[in-house]
Backbone as CSV, one residue per row, in Angstrom:
resi,resn,N_x,N_y,N_z,CA_x,CA_y,CA_z,C_x,C_y,C_z
1,MET,-17.168,5.514,5.635,-16.478,5.741,3.895,-16.505,4.710,3.538
2,ASP,-17.042,4.394,2.104,-17.139,3.254,1.185,-15.559,3.246,0.863
3,ILE,-15.353,2.004,0.422,-14.324,1.404,-0.309,-13.554,2.074,-1.288
4,LEU,-14.390,2.881,-2.431,-14.264,4.140,-3.181,-13.237,5.178,-2.477
5,ASP,-14.408,5.753,-1.173,-13.940,6.845,-0.484,-12.653,6.774,0.208
6,LEU,-12.484,5.379,1.028,-11.459,5.089,2.059,-9.718,5.179,1.060
7,ASP,-10.007,4.254,-0.410,-9.168,4.190,-1.516,-8.465,5.412,-1.694
8,ARG,-9.644,6.721,-2.075,-9.220,7.846,-2.513,-8.609,8.812,-1.542
9,THR,-9.120,8.449,0.041,-8.275,9.109,1.117,-6.591,8.708,1.056
10,ALA,-6.349,7.474,0.920,-5.209,6.702,1.248,-3.996,7.438,-0.437
11,VAL,-4.683,7.349,-1.495,-3.994,7.572,-2.415,-3.747,9.104,-2.615
12,LEU,-5.059,10.214,-1.994,-4.337,11.076,-2.076,-3.535,11.634,-0.971
13,GLU,-3.197,10.752,0.272,-2.191,11.162,1.256,-0.862,11.097,0.917
14,THR,-0.850,10.062,-0.436,0.661,9.402,-0.821,0.900,10.571,-1.461
15,VAL,-0.275,11.434,-2.174,0.159,12.948,-3.241,0.756,13.737,-2.166
16,ARG,-0.277,13.879,-0.915,0.084,15.215,-0.126,1.504,15.137,0.792
17,LEU,2.195,14.001,0.802,3.282,13.502,1.423,3.818,13.897,0.111
18,LEU,3.990,12.992,-0.926,5.313,13.338,-1.584,5.584,14.608,-1.812
19,GLU,4.252,15.514,-1.737,4.841,17.498,-1.638,5.698,17.539,-1.274
20,HIS,6.171,17.202,0.108,7.205,17.690,1.294,8.570,16.968,0.658
21,ALA,8.662,16.386,-0.584,10.152,15.818,-0.294,10.981,16.772,-1.519
22,GLN,11.781,16.949,-1.060,13.063,17.830,-1.505,13.723,17.074,-2.399
23,PRO,14.918,18.060,-3.237,15.124,16.301,-4.315,16.570,15.993,-3.664
24,GLU,17.044,15.838,-2.858,17.940,14.752,-1.956,16.989,13.703,-1.671
25,ASP,15.661,14.339,-1.019,14.997,12.861,-0.261,14.863,11.648,-1.033
26,TRP,14.913,11.677,-2.209,14.390,10.999,-3.074,15.629,9.556,-3.485
27,GLU,16.505,9.898,-2.473,17.842,9.105,-2.996,17.497,8.071,-0.817
28,ARG,16.493,8.814,0.060,16.758,8.596,0.837,16.211,7.197,0.997
29,PRO,16.358,5.849,2.333,16.328,4.658,2.148,14.649,4.506,2.897
30,THR,13.903,3.980,2.451,12.341,3.394,2.538,12.427,2.045,3.517
31,PRO,11.074,2.417,4.574,10.914,0.990,5.006,10.828,-0.382,4.376
32,CYS,11.145,-0.154,2.643,10.837,-1.202,2.089,12.588,-1.749,1.698
33,ASP,13.059,-2.775,2.249,14.085,-3.192,2.380,15.175,-3.113,0.542
34,GLY,15.962,-2.028,0.694,16.754,-2.036,-0.171,16.199,-1.159,-1.847
35,TRP,15.256,-0.541,-1.186,14.625,0.679,-1.927,14.444,2.224,-1.584
36,ASN,15.052,2.724,-2.479,15.181,4.422,-2.035,13.609,4.877,-2.197
37,LEU,13.480,6.207,-1.910,12.485,6.625,-2.175,11.916,6.671,-3.770
38,ARG,12.694,6.910,-4.684,12.624,7.128,-5.968,11.998,5.550,-6.213
39,ARG,12.784,4.880,-6.035,12.491,3.549,-6.725,11.049,2.714,-5.673
40,LEU,10.711,3.267,-4.443,9.637,2.898,-4.180,8.273,4.008,-4.979
41,VAL,8.595,4.945,-5.303,7.525,5.460,-5.885,7.246,6.029,-7.316
42,ALA,8.438,4.819,-7.931,8.131,4.293,-9.433,7.631,3.228,-9.174
43,HIS,7.116,2.332,-8.344,6.868,0.934,-7.990,5.457,1.337,-7.574
44,MET,5.013,2.777,-6.958,3.773,3.353,-6.868,3.071,3.269,-7.818
45,ALA,3.434,3.784,-8.692,3.264,4.737,-9.889,2.565,3.461,-11.143
46,GLY,3.752,2.873,-11.137,3.055,1.475,-11.702,2.429,0.669,-11.453
47,GLN,1.569,0.654,-9.902,0.931,-0.180,-9.442,-0.497,0.473,-9.727
48,HIS,-0.301,1.733,-9.611,-1.416,2.721,-10.366,-1.818,2.604,-11.724
49,HIS,-0.982,2.421,-12.289,-0.892,1.878,-14.116,-1.906,0.431,-14.144
50,GLY,-1.184,0.036,-13.527,-1.788,-1.199,-13.195,-3.504,-1.930,-12.882
51,PHE,-3.545,-1.147,-12.168,-5.009,-1.191,-10.879,-5.906,-0.467,-12.251
52,ALA,-5.628,0.987,-12.889,-6.333,1.099,-13.838,-6.560,0.649,-14.975
53,ALA,-5.856,-0.112,-15.386,-6.209,-0.679,-16.626,-6.811,-2.056,-16.439
54,ALA,-6.522,-2.555,-14.896,-7.287,-3.893,-14.532,-8.750,-3.054,-14.215
55,ALA,-9.085,-1.702,-13.968,-10.757,-1.653,-13.991,-10.746,-1.413,-15.598
56,SER,-10.307,-1.499,-16.144,-11.215,-0.780,-17.810,-10.925,-2.074,-18.472
57,GLY,-10.567,-3.204,-17.808,-10.451,-4.820,-18.591,-9.394,-5.069,-19.058
58,GLY,-8.117,-4.390,-18.821,-6.494,-5.143,-19.052,-5.487,-5.346,-18.320
59,GLY,-6.186,-5.230,-17.470,-5.501,-5.821,-16.104,-4.207,-7.618,-16.091
60,ALA,-5.152,-7.783,-17.206,-4.023,-9.694,-17.379,-2.624,-9.173,-17.479
61,ASP,-2.471,-8.057,-18.664,-1.159,-7.858,-19.362,-0.160,-7.664,-18.283
62,LEU,0.472,-8.159,-18.045,1.672,-7.991,-16.862,2.554,-6.674,-17.043
63,ALA,2.586,-6.577,-18.700,3.488,-4.998,-18.715,3.049,-3.778,-18.170
64,VAL,1.424,-3.926,-17.784,1.055,-2.799,-17.481,1.403,-2.413,-16.161
65,TRP,1.551,-3.482,-15.098,1.953,-3.332,-14.437,3.535,-2.487,-13.566
66,GLN,4.311,-2.410,-14.740,5.648,-2.254,-14.605,6.185,-1.012,-13.989
67,ASP,7.116,-0.435,-12.987,7.581,0.521,-12.539,7.654,1.875,-13.656
68,ARG,7.183,2.703,-13.233,7.871,3.917,-14.104,8.614,4.406,-14.067
69,SER,9.000,5.299,-14.859,10.555,6.153,-15.080,9.737,7.308,-14.178
70,LEU,10.314,7.359,-13.530,10.413,8.916,-12.477,10.628,10.390,-13.516
71,GLY,11.678,10.470,-14.429,12.296,11.234,-15.080,12.775,12.228,-13.978
72,HIS,12.161,13.598,-14.596,13.397,14.580,-13.760,12.103,15.160,-12.780
73,ASP,11.281,14.981,-12.816,10.050,15.292,-12.214,8.957,14.044,-11.399
74,GLY,10.245,13.542,-10.455,9.238,12.190,-10.193,7.159,12.346,-9.274
75,LEU,7.423,13.819,-8.684,5.951,14.179,-8.118,5.217,13.926,-9.456
76,ALA,5.692,14.956,-10.405,4.556,15.185,-11.341,4.307,13.617,-12.102
77,VAL,4.949,13.117,-12.459,4.655,11.630,-12.823,3.886,10.730,-11.695
78,TYR,4.259,10.906,-10.632,3.309,10.058,-9.454,2.293,10.609,-9.736
79,ARG,1.804,12.239,-9.572,0.449,12.873,-9.113,-0.273,12.542,-11.072
80,GLU,0.196,12.247,-11.927,-0.330,11.877,-13.079,-1.220,10.284,-12.651
81,SER,-0.170,9.607,-12.003,-0.557,8.316,-12.108,-1.456,7.681,-11.207
82,ALA,-1.918,9.005,-9.978,-2.510,8.220,-9.329,-3.649,9.582,-9.494
83,ASP,-3.857,10.488,-10.319,-5.321,11.326,-11.211,-5.721,9.914,-11.629
84,LEU,-4.707,8.961,-12.794,-5.285,8.162,-13.645,-6.243,7.051,-12.963
85,VAL,-5.761,6.639,-11.457,-6.047,5.142,-11.011,-7.560,6.280,-10.295
86,LEU,-7.310,7.013,-9.673,-8.734,7.484,-9.111,-9.806,7.424,-10.268
87,GLY,-9.715,8.290,-11.619,-10.184,8.396,-12.337,-10.846,6.954,-12.740
88,GLN,-10.325,6.178,-12.918,-10.602,4.619,-13.523,-11.579,4.446,-12.468
89,PHE,-11.500,4.844,-11.296,-12.241,4.052,-10.190,-13.274,5.009,-9.558
90,ALA,-13.743,5.879,-10.719,-14.660,6.893,-10.428,-15.970,6.810,-11.123
91,GLU,-15.176,6.076,-12.325,-16.447,5.911,-13.448,-17.805,4.741,-13.440
92,PRO,-18.789,5.029,-13.349,-19.929,5.000,-13.101,-20.120,3.347,-13.381
93,GLY,-20.411,2.646,-12.596,-20.371,0.598,-12.165,-19.380,-0.036,-12.328
94,ILE,-18.033,0.975,-11.823,-17.264,0.196,-11.030,-17.475,-0.771,-10.146
95,LEU,-17.933,-0.794,-9.175,-18.161,-1.505,-8.303,-18.399,-3.121,-8.960
96,THR,-19.361,-3.228,-10.153,-19.885,-4.163,-10.602,-18.656,-5.070,-11.453
97,ARG,-17.512,-4.368,-11.542,-16.458,-5.205,-12.399,-15.699,-6.714,-11.778
98,GLU,-15.216,-7.297,-12.385,-14.083,-7.837,-12.308,-12.615,-7.621,-12.962
99,PHE,-12.140,-7.822,-11.960,-10.422,-7.673,-12.381,-9.717,-8.589,-11.963
100,SER,-8.367,-8.017,-13.567,-7.763,-9.225,-13.319,-6.389,-8.732,-12.460
101,LEU,-5.630,-9.175,-11.927,-4.555,-9.133,-10.611,-3.338,-10.015,-11.243
102,PRO,-3.096,-10.218,-12.672,-1.812,-11.274,-12.408,-0.547,-11.392,-11.435
103,GLU,-0.657,-10.443,-10.669,0.897,-10.589,-9.880,-0.168,-11.243,-8.545
104,ILE,-1.300,-11.724,-8.474,-1.627,-12.254,-7.442,-1.958,-13.235,-7.739
105,SER,-2.855,-13.618,-8.841,-3.349,-14.780,-9.369,-3.508,-14.454,-11.547
106,THR,-2.875,-15.493,-11.922,-3.216,-15.116,-13.462,-4.503,-15.820,-13.587
107,ASP,-4.893,-16.869,-12.709,-6.126,-17.563,-12.871,-7.788,-17.390,-12.524
108,LEU,-7.378,-16.327,-11.536,-8.320,-15.652,-10.396,-8.914,-14.146,-10.880
109,ARG,-10.162,-14.157,-11.337,-10.596,-12.385,-10.934,-11.545,-12.044,-10.599
110,PHE,-10.479,-10.911,-9.497,-11.633,-10.332,-8.223,-12.920,-9.612,-8.526
111,PRO,-13.394,-9.743,-7.791,-14.770,-8.246,-7.332,-13.946,-7.053,-7.096
112,ALA,-14.724,-6.059,-7.762,-13.794,-5.121,-7.847,-13.900,-4.334,-6.212
113,THR,-15.060,-4.746,-5.459,-14.442,-4.011,-4.299,-13.279,-5.158,-3.461
114,VAL,-13.065,-6.117,-3.745,-12.014,-6.928,-2.943,-10.304,-6.375,-3.988
115,ALA,-10.515,-5.765,-5.558,-9.604,-5.665,-5.801,-9.171,-3.968,-5.594
116,ILE,-10.686,-3.281,-5.442,-9.822,-1.368,-4.868,-9.867,-1.620,-3.552
117,GLY,-10.213,-3.049,-2.415,-9.570,-3.489,-0.904,-8.109,-3.517,-1.141
118,PHE,-7.722,-4.312,-1.913,-6.092,-4.505,-2.180,-5.033,-3.181,-2.502
119,HIS,-6.018,-2.712,-3.517,-5.095,-0.955,-3.833,-5.126,-0.250,-2.790
120,PHE,-6.401,-0.130,-1.881,-6.217,0.898,-0.846,-5.759,0.208,0.668
121,LEU,-5.334,-1.219,0.578,-4.063,-1.635,2.135,-2.911,-1.004,1.555
122,ASP,-2.556,-1.316,0.141,-1.069,-1.051,-0.399,-1.141,0.483,0.148
123,TYR,-1.894,1.653,-0.306,-1.567,3.005,-0.205,-1.475,3.440,1.058
124,VAL,-2.612,2.533,1.705,-1.971,2.984,3.420,-0.921,2.804,4.049
125,VAL,-0.061,1.353,3.619,0.770,1.173,3.895,1.997,1.918,3.250
126,HIS,1.921,2.351,1.788,2.795,2.756,1.176,3.342,4.476,2.043
127,ALA,1.662,4.950,1.840,1.675,6.762,2.774,2.413,6.614,4.188
128,TRP,2.744,5.340,4.666,3.446,5.515,6.026,4.917,5.091,5.592
129,ASP,5.147,4.393,4.823,5.867,4.309,4.078,6.886,5.694,3.695
130,VAL,6.159,6.287,2.771,6.842,7.702,2.574,6.627,8.284,4.021
131,ALA,5.574,8.266,4.798,6.106,9.314,5.815,7.523,9.082,6.288
132,ARG,7.581,8.215,6.817,8.526,7.764,7.645,9.893,7.819,6.720
133,THR,9.562,7.977,5.981,10.916,7.907,4.487,11.268,9.552,5.018
134,LEU,10.442,10.399,5.150,10.473,11.589,4.934,10.378,12.215,6.409
135,GLY,10.167,11.263,7.337,10.192,12.033,9.163,8.558,12.792,9.665
136,ILE,8.014,12.692,8.526,6.585,13.215,8.736,5.835,12.222,9.081
137,GLU,4.427,12.602,9.795,3.420,11.741,9.972,2.145,12.082,8.944
138,PRO,1.909,10.924,8.716,0.528,10.420,7.826,-0.368,11.099,8.452
139,ASP,-1.539,11.721,7.560,-2.481,12.102,8.257,-3.645,11.097,7.762
140,LEU,-3.674,9.723,8.433,-4.755,8.783,8.391,-5.718,8.485,9.509
141,THR,-6.917,8.976,9.483,-7.704,8.599,10.590,-7.885,7.369,11.104
142,GLU,-8.156,7.287,11.874,-8.168,5.668,13.168,-9.978,5.031,12.403
143,GLU,-10.631,5.858,11.344,-11.764,4.991,10.244,-10.778,4.333,9.256
144,THR,-9.782,5.342,8.719,-9.028,4.315,7.721,-7.931,3.739,7.990
145,ALA,-7.274,3.432,9.683,-6.543,2.407,9.652,-7.201,1.459,10.083
146,GLU,-8.596,1.555,10.731,-9.328,0.114,11.305,-10.128,-0.772,9.787
147,ALA,-10.179,0.303,8.486,-10.969,-0.398,7.712,-9.350,-1.064,6.642
148,ALA,-7.898,-0.640,6.936,-7.010,-1.059,5.910,-6.986,-2.478,6.640
149,LEU,-6.890,-2.764,8.393,-6.438,-3.484,9.545,-7.814,-4.858,8.657
150,LEU,-8.911,-4.509,8.164,-9.943,-5.464,7.784,-9.208,-6.270,6.867
151,PHE,-8.500,-5.729,5.914,-8.115,-5.964,4.684,-6.730,-6.809,5.176
152,ALA,-5.737,-6.340,5.409,-4.350,-6.634,6.173,-4.697,-8.158,6.727
153,LEU,-5.854,-8.359,7.504,-5.499,-9.183,8.175,-6.633,-10.718,7.323
154,ARG,-7.167,-10.259,5.925,-7.095,-11.915,5.087,-5.961,-11.875,4.501
155,VAL,-4.530,-11.056,4.208,-4.284,-11.400,3.626,-2.776,-12.646,4.358
156,PRO,-2.731,-13.651,3.425,-2.552,-15.171,3.982,-1.014,-14.800,4.744
157,ASP,-0.295,-15.310,5.937,0.554,-14.951,6.160,1.442,-16.468,6.319
158,ASP,2.050,-16.748,5.278,2.283,-18.351,4.795,3.854,-18.318,4.008
159,GLU,4.113,-19.022,3.785,5.747,-19.688,3.171,5.731,-18.785,1.651
160,ARG,4.447,-18.082,1.376,4.635,-17.068,0.123,5.387,-15.857,0.427
161,ARG,5.029,-15.226,1.776,5.770,-13.858,2.336,7.285,-14.498,2.275
162,LEU,8.203,-15.297,2.246,9.474,-15.808,2.120,10.012,-15.780,1.027
163,ARG,9.253,-15.582,-0.208,10.241,-15.609,-1.422,10.548,-13.968,-1.498
164,PRO,11.537,-14.063,-2.037,12.313,-12.969,-2.595,11.360,-12.013,-3.206
165,GLU,10.425,-12.336,-3.897,9.630,-11.393,-4.265,8.431,-11.075,-4.160
166,ALA,8.317,-11.529,-2.777,6.529,-11.087,-1.797,6.895,-9.315,-1.274
167,GLN,5.797,-9.530,-1.492,5.386,-7.975,-1.478,5.250,-7.479,0.421
168,PHE,4.768,-8.664,1.077,5.149,-8.776,2.600,6.179,-9.566,3.354
169,ALA,6.309,-9.498,4.445,7.282,-10.141,5.117,5.924,-10.475,6.085
170,PRO,6.484,-11.796,6.969,5.921,-12.782,8.088,5.269,-11.475,8.683
171,ALA,4.291,-11.779,9.631,4.050,-10.726,10.414,4.646,-10.346,11.737
172,LEU,4.750,-9.346,12.390,5.816,-8.970,13.638,4.639,-9.830,14.391
173,PRO,5.331,-9.545,15.747,4.637,-9.631,17.015,4.365,-8.134,17.419
174,THR,3.419,-7.817,18.419,2.691,-6.500,18.686,2.844,-6.340,19.742
175,GLY,2.639,-5.132,20.951,2.827,-5.465,22.396,1.663,-4.631,22.504
176,PRO,0.859,-4.451,23.723,-0.110,-3.807,23.953,-0.956,-2.833,23.627
177,GLY,-1.717,-2.618,23.388,-2.237,-1.199,23.692,-1.886,-0.777,21.667
178,THR,-1.313,-1.295,21.185,-0.767,-0.796,19.858,-2.334,-0.533,18.840
179,GLY,-1.765,0.369,17.870,-2.534,1.318,17.116,-3.128,0.420,15.730
180,SER,-4.184,1.183,15.707,-4.681,0.092,14.497,-3.373,0.378,13.350
181,LEU,-3.210,1.289,12.563,-2.080,1.605,11.808,-0.821,0.745,12.244
182,ASP,-0.286,0.905,13.249,0.939,0.272,13.631,0.104,-1.606,13.799
183,LEU,-0.953,-1.545,13.959,-1.329,-3.114,13.532,-1.049,-3.290,12.279
184,VAL,-1.589,-2.849,11.428,-1.787,-3.125,9.809,-0.376,-3.350,9.656
185,LEU,0.420,-2.732,9.814,2.191,-2.520,9.278,2.533,-3.791,10.027
186,ALA,2.438,-3.913,11.160,2.843,-5.543,11.705,2.293,-6.788,11.012
187,THR,1.134,-6.842,10.884,0.009,-7.430,10.003,0.997,-8.198,9.022
188,LEU,1.589,-7.194,8.367,2.366,-7.059,7.128,4.018,-7.127,6.847
189,GLY,4.339,-7.558,8.463,5.715,-7.044,8.405,6.185,-6.126,8.814
190,ARG,6.058,-5.117,8.717,7.116,-3.637,8.701,6.742,-3.713,10.010
191,SER,8.143,-3.319,9.995,8.538,-2.781,11.600,7.320,-1.362,11.753
192,PRO,6.687,-0.919,12.834,6.204,0.374,13.147,7.307,1.769,13.955
193,ASP,8.375,0.740,14.182,9.696,1.530,14.759,10.383,1.820,13.856
194,TRP,10.616,1.428,12.806,11.575,1.375,11.575,11.628,3.078,11.244
195,PRO,12.606,3.388,11.665,14.729,2.677,11.479,14.876,1.818,12.760
196,ALA,14.169,2.518,13.854,14.339,2.021,15.451,14.677,0.886,15.736
197,GLY,14.388,-0.168,14.710,14.033,-1.647,15.103,14.298,-2.090,16.432
198,ALA,13.284,-1.630,17.119,13.089,-1.898,18.453,13.267,-3.306,18.810
199,ALA,12.974,-3.798,19.826,12.918,-6.052,19.809,11.455,-5.455,19.847
200,PRO,10.952,-7.104,19.245,9.563,-7.006,19.538,9.146,-7.875,20.704
201,THR,8.128,-8.134,21.382,7.846,-8.366,22.713,7.176,-9.515,22.191
202,ASP,6.811,-10.465,22.963,6.711,-11.927,22.695,4.777,-11.823,22.783
203,ARG,4.529,-11.027,22.872,2.441,-10.819,22.621,2.474,-10.949,20.756
204,THR,1.790,-12.155,21.032,0.845,-12.180,19.456,0.159,-11.232,18.994
205,LEU,0.142,-10.941,17.738,-0.591,-10.069,17.233,-2.693,-10.294,17.591
206,GLN,-2.666,-11.853,17.626,-3.850,-12.742,17.618,-4.183,-12.151,18.978
207,GLU,-3.237,-11.870,20.337,-3.233,-11.756,21.596,-4.118,-10.170,21.618
208,ASP,-2.904,-9.447,20.554,-3.569,-7.531,20.659,-4.716,-7.673,20.290
209,LEU,-5.194,-8.140,19.002,-6.333,-7.798,18.714,-7.927,-8.339,19.814
210,ARG,-7.463,-9.506,20.266,-8.328,-9.744,21.092,-8.607,-9.299,22.437
211,ASP,-7.831,-8.301,22.979,-7.803,-7.732,24.402,-7.900,-6.096,23.643
212,ARG,-8.283,-6.176,22.539,-9.108,-4.413,21.948,-10.145,-3.986,22.524
């Protein structure tokens, strides 16, 4: 699949998963520290609006990236935001554009394939976030997870991950035979065992990747 197909697959999976959410589930804690499901989905919807604006040349305005109010029907608000970004990404010539992503850099503009790759990676991870919150399994193929891993490995693992506003935590160690989706999560500082919090091994991510 190309990046547009991969991204669409990840976004639609988040919609499918949220269709399982019951009213009481919106207050459940998520793997995003300190966020319940409502807070996470408000963020996810806001990011969809931000990327949609970036696709049409308006991404430099930080206001378009703000979390969205979910009101009384969080699923409907989220589904609308997903339709919006997927519609923008489906426009002819989208892959020739450059995106402003001010949450990453206020100086640089990013090629569409890179920017949409960031979006794809976010929604693979958020699909897992939602699935784990609801206690169900995400329906993501190995091909999708492997593609997400390529993007995850490009995210710098440096002091910026220690900042309070950091999107990802420092990478976690992995064990032998770790699957691609779990490698994505560990690379970005999420424990695949959440909420069990199993103690990590001494094996490094680089060692696990070498032996795959």
